[in-house]
ROMIKE-52743 format. One record per residue (C-alpha): residue number from 1; x, y, z; residue in three letters. Coordinates in steps of 0.02 Angstrom, whole numbers. Layout:
% residues N
{NUM, {X, Y, Z}, "ala"};
...
***
This chain:
% residues 92
{1, {-534, -382, 460}, "ser"};
{2, {-471, -276, 312}, "his"};
{3, {-364, -127, 365}, "gln"};
{4, {-473, 1, 274}, "asn"};
{5, {-638, -67, 354}, "ala"};
{6, {-620, 25, 521}, "trp"};
{7, {-731, 169, 475}, "pro"};
{8, {-868, 57, 433}, "phe"};
{9, {-872, -71, 577}, "met"};
{10, {-1015, 12, 677}, "glu"};
{11, {-1153, 138, 646}, "pro"};
{12, {-1099, 319, 624}, "val"};
{13, {-1108, 409, 787}, "lys"};
{14, {-1203, 569, 789}, "lys"};
{15, {-1066, 650, 901}, "thr"};
{16, {-937, 604, 780}, "glu"};
{17, {-1023, 657, 614}, "ala"};
{18, {-1131, 802, 642}, "pro"};
{19, {-1270, 813, 520}, "gly"};
{20, {-1237, 643, 451}, "tyr"};
{21, {-1416, 576, 472}, "tyr"};
{22, {-1488, 731, 388}, "gln"};
{23, {-1369, 703, 242}, "val"};
{24, {-1380, 504, 240}, "ile"};
{25, {-1564, 442, 231}, "arg"};
{26, {-1515, 258, 228}, "phe"};
{27, {-1364, 225, 344}, "pro"};
{28, {-1267, 54, 338}, "met"};
{29, {-1123, -16, 419}, "asp"};
{30, {-1033, -189, 441}, "leu"};
{31, {-1105, -222, 609}, "lys"};
{32, {-1282, -200, 545}, "thr"};
{33, {-1240, -316, 386}, "met"};
{34, {-1169, -447, 508}, "ser"};
{35, {-1334, -444, 615}, "glu"};
{36, {-1429, -460, 450}, "arg"};
{37, {-1328, -608, 396}, "leu"};
{38, {-1363, -692, 556}, "lys"};
{39, {-1549, -658, 549}, "ser"};
{40, {-1553, -723, 367}, "arg"};
{41, {-1612, -559, 304}, "tyr"};
{42, {-1504, -581, 143}, "tyr"};
{43, {-1610, -688, 38}, "thr"};
{44, {-1514, -643, -121}, "thr"};
{45, {-1342, -595, -166}, "arg"};
{46, {-1417, -437, -236}, "lys"};
{47, {-1479, -380, -65}, "leu"};
{48, {-1305, -409, 13}, "phe"};
{49, {-1215, -311, -126}, "met"};
{50, {-1332, -171, -109}, "ala"};
{51, {-1302, -149, 71}, "asp"};
{52, {-1112, -164, 46}, "met"};
{53, {-1121, -36, -96}, "gln"};
{54, {-1233, 83, 14}, "arg"};
{55, {-1092, 87, 136}, "ile"};
{56, {-966, 153, 6}, "phe"};
{57, {-1095, 273, -69}, "thr"};
{58, {-1144, 346, 96}, "asn"};
{59, {-967, 372, 142}, "cys"};
{60, {-924, 466, -18}, "arg"};
{61, {-1087, 562, -7}, "glu"};
{62, {-1048, 633, 167}, "tyr"};
{63, {-860, 651, 164}, "asn"};
{64, {-737, 752, 55}, "pro"};
{65, {-637, 657, -84}, "pro"};
{66, {-477, 708, 9}, "glu"};
{67, {-536, 629, 187}, "ser"};
{68, {-462, 475, 249}, "glu"};
{69, {-638, 394, 259}, "tyr"};
{70, {-672, 425, 72}, "tyr"};
{71, {-502, 350, 30}, "lys"};
{72, {-541, 194, 152}, "cys"};
{73, {-708, 179, 54}, "ala"};
{74, {-625, 173, -109}, "asn"};
{75, {-493, 39, -53}, "leu"};
{76, {-616, -74, 38}, "leu"};
{77, {-741, -63, -116}, "glu"};
{78, {-600, -116, -234}, "lys"};
{79, {-544, -257, -114}, "phe"};
{80, {-729, -315, -103}, "phe"};
{81, {-759, -320, -292}, "tyr"};
{82, {-593, -412, -315}, "thr"};
{83, {-644, -537, -193}, "lys"};
{84, {-820, -567, -259}, "ile"};
{85, {-757, -578, -436}, "lys"};
{86, {-624, -706, -375}, "glu"};
{87, {-766, -812, -292}, "ala"};
{88, {-855, -810, -456}, "gly"};
{89, {-1009, -714, -377}, "leu"};
{90, {-1005, -572, -518}, "ile"};
{91, {-935, -562, -692}, "glu"};
{92, {-757, -514, -710}, "lys"};
***
């Protein structure tokens, strides 16, 4: 529900991002993560965090730094790490 999560809600559509799947070998998005949560794929915190980080990394690899997508990735990543630190899931 975060205001900067919108670019990451669903898998990237080939029609909207030409060449994305040639550049990004391991795509990830929040819908896929939600499905993985429901199916109990995440057996460790590390697996969950790796997928979340992959969203940000993929975005920054494909998009230029001045793009809205890149900025959303930075803001959402900052929010994510703030929240997991507050929850005591990682060191501050």
